[in-house]
N, C-alpha and C positions, 0 to 999 in steps of 0.2 A: 886258288884262292879267290875268296869274294870280293868283289870291288869294294873299296871303301866309299861310302856315301856321305855327302855334306848337306846340311839343309841350310840354305842361305836365303836371302831375301833383302827388303829395304824396311828400315824402321824410321819413325819421325826422329829427327835431330833436335829440331825446336821449330816455334813458331814466333812470327812478330805480328802482334796485334795492333791496329791503329784504332783507338776509340775516340770519337768526336762527340762531345756533348751536344752540338748543334743539330746532329743527325739521330743521336740515341736517347735523348731527353724527352720527357712528355711534359710539355709547358715547362714550369720551373721545377718539376719533380726530376731528380737525377737518376740516370739508369743505374747508378752505382748503389749498393746496399738494398738490392731488389727484394730481398727476403724479409726486410723489415716493413715493407709497404703493405697496405691493405690489397686483398686479393684481386680487385677489380682493376688497380693501379698497376699490380704485377702482370696482368693479362696484356693490359695496354702496352706495357714495356717490353714485353715478351714479343708481340706482334711487330712492333717497332724494330726490335732486335732482329727479327727475321727478315725484314726488308732491308737491313744495312748491307751496305756494298762499298768498301773503301774505293773501288773503281770509280764512283761517282765523281770523287775529286782527286785521286792520286792513281798513277800508274807506277807500279814498281817492277823493277827488273834487275837482274845481275848484270854489273858492268863487265867489259869485255873480258879482263884479266879473270874476273871470278867465273866467268862462263867457261873459260878454258881449265881453271882450277877445278871445277865441279866435274868436267869430263874426266879430268885424269884421276879425281878421289871417288868416283862412282857416287857423286852427290847430286840430287835431283831437286827442283825447285818448282813450287807450284802456288799460284795465285789463289786465295779463298777470300770469302766475302770480308773476314775481319782484317784480312793482311795478307800473310805470306806463310807458306809451310815449307819446309826444308827436310828432306830426307837423305838417308846414306845406306848403301849398301852393307849389310852386316853378315858376319859368318855363322857357324852354329853357336858361338859363345857370346853373341851380341856385341861382337868387337868389330869396327869398321873393317872391310875386306881391305881398304889400303889405309895403313895406320895413319894418323894424324900427326903432323909435325908441329912443336910448339911454334906460335905465331901465325898457325894458318887463318887467314883472314878472308871473309865473304863480304864483298861490298855490294850493296843494292842502291840503285839509283832511283831518285824519286823525280817523277815527271808530274806537271800540273795537269789536271784535266778539267777542273773548274776555275774559271777566271775570279769568281767571288770568293774563293777560299780565304784570301787575306782580310776579307770584309767580316765573315760571320765568324772567323776565328779570333781569339783574344791575343793579338799580336801587337807589340808597341808600333806604332806608327814608324819610327826609326829603324826598326828591325825589317818590317816589312819592304821600306825603301831599300834597306841593304840588300834585300834578296832579288830586288828587280833592277836597281842600278848599276852600271858598269863602274868599275873602279880602277885607278892607275897604279899599277904596280912595276917594281925594277926587276928585270929579269935579264941576266947576262949582260948587265950594264946599260939595257934599252929599257924604255917604257913603254908598257903595253897596257892594253884594256882588258881587264878580266872581270868576272861575275862572282860575287859572292854566293856561297851555298850553305845550307845548314850541314851540320854532321853530328850524328848521333851514335854513341858506342856501348857495346855491352860492358866495357872495361871499367865502369864506375860502379856506384852502390846500387845493390837491388836490380829488379827486373824492369823497371819503369825506367826507361831511357832518358826521357826528357824531365826537366825541372819546372815546376810551377805550371804544369798543363800548357805549356807553350813553347815558342822559339825565343830564345834569348839572344842578345848580342855576343855572348861568350859562346854560343853554338854556331857562329858563322866562321867561315874560312873561304879563303880565294881558291876557286877551281881552276887547276892547271888541266888542260884538257890532254889526253894521250896523243901521241904522234899519229897523224892521220885522222883524226876524228873529224867527221863531218856533221854529226848530229849535235843539236844545241845543249848548252850546258844542262844538268839538272837543277831541279829545285832544291834537292839535298842528297844525302847519302845516309845509309844506314850501315854501319861496319859491326860485324858479329865476328869475334875474334876468339880462337881456341889458344889458352894460355895457361901456365902454371898457376895463376891466380884466379882466374875465370875459365875453368875447363868446361868444354861441352859434353864431356864424358863423365862417369862417375869414378869413384876412387880405383876401381878396378880396371879403368880403360875400357868399359863398356857404354854402349848407348843406354841411357837411362831408361826405365819403364815409366819414368814420369820426367819427360824432357822439359827444358825449360821453355817459358812461355814469356817472352819479352813483349814490352808494351811500349807504345807512344799513346799519351792521352793528351787530349786537346779540349781546352775550356771555350764555350761559345762568348762571342763579344757581347758585351751590355753597352747599350747606347740610350741616348735621350729621344724619346719618342714625341713627334708633333703631330698634330692634326689640324691644318688650315693656320699654320704658323702659331699655334697655341701649344705649350707644352702639356703632354699628358701626365698625370700625377703619379707619383711612385718612384722618379729619380731614374738610376740607370736600371734598364730592364734588359733581360737577355733576348737575343734572337734565338729563334728554335724552328726546326722543321715541322715538328709534330706537336699537336696539342695547342693549348691557349694559355698565354700569359694574361692574367687578370688584370687589366689597366683601364681606368675611367677618366672622362672628362666631363665636367659639370653633372656627375651622376649617370653618364651614358657610358656603356661599355665599348671599348675600342677593339676592332680589328687588329690583329698583330701585323707590323710591317714585315717587309721581306728585304734581304741583302741588296735586292736590285734598288730599293729607294734608300739606300744607306749612303751616306756620304761623309767625308773627313772635313772637318772646318778648321783651318789652320789658325785662326784668330784664338779661337778657345782651346785648342788642342785636343779636340774631341770628335766622337762620331755621332751624327744624328741619323734617325729614322723616320721617314714621312710617312702617314699613314693614309692610303687612298680607298 
């Protein structure tokens, strides 16, 4: 009797993309809806997109429990320039070799690579402070200091995991480290769960040929620009990594400021960028 053979391999289960307007826009031209733009602008945005790498500002990795779960489920994790890619071992019918249980959850920790992230990202000052300052909480009838982190999950509506292209106060939660943890708390976590409502598989329990592409989208901060203590015309203007934002002072075109020279002013509750 001939031996029965099986065709197996790995297939993409899902992606999580992190798209930041500060890095992806060209001046005041958004990277979104690129097909509606003139050809030369499309080419400029395409070149910018090819240089984009999330690791310039975030490091994303599975937490300890997820690493163990992934080994047991034959799930693999790979950083990609836009974010992360997760694959799974499948059988000849495109079903996971190790069946998924309802409530299977993959948690990815986000560590900060760029200290200016809070400056060039449109985040309310109170939320930014909440992500950096310690808070007092009661655990087992004792007061302990903990850190707030953001939490985004795929259990909401749509594939965009955050609302209003930012981190909001409602996204914050107190981080309780696992027993024995020695590494610092993350900036936040991204949770991707397989559930009856939000299945990671198709209706037949197979890995989809068009797997989900979850996204986090972040707006770039707008600030008031100053040159030699005089405000540049135009009101609130965006900080961008690439291209120029057209701004003038007394008819003279101004260079664009950087996050390095952007500060928060508590009196006016706003951010100011100084041009040098």
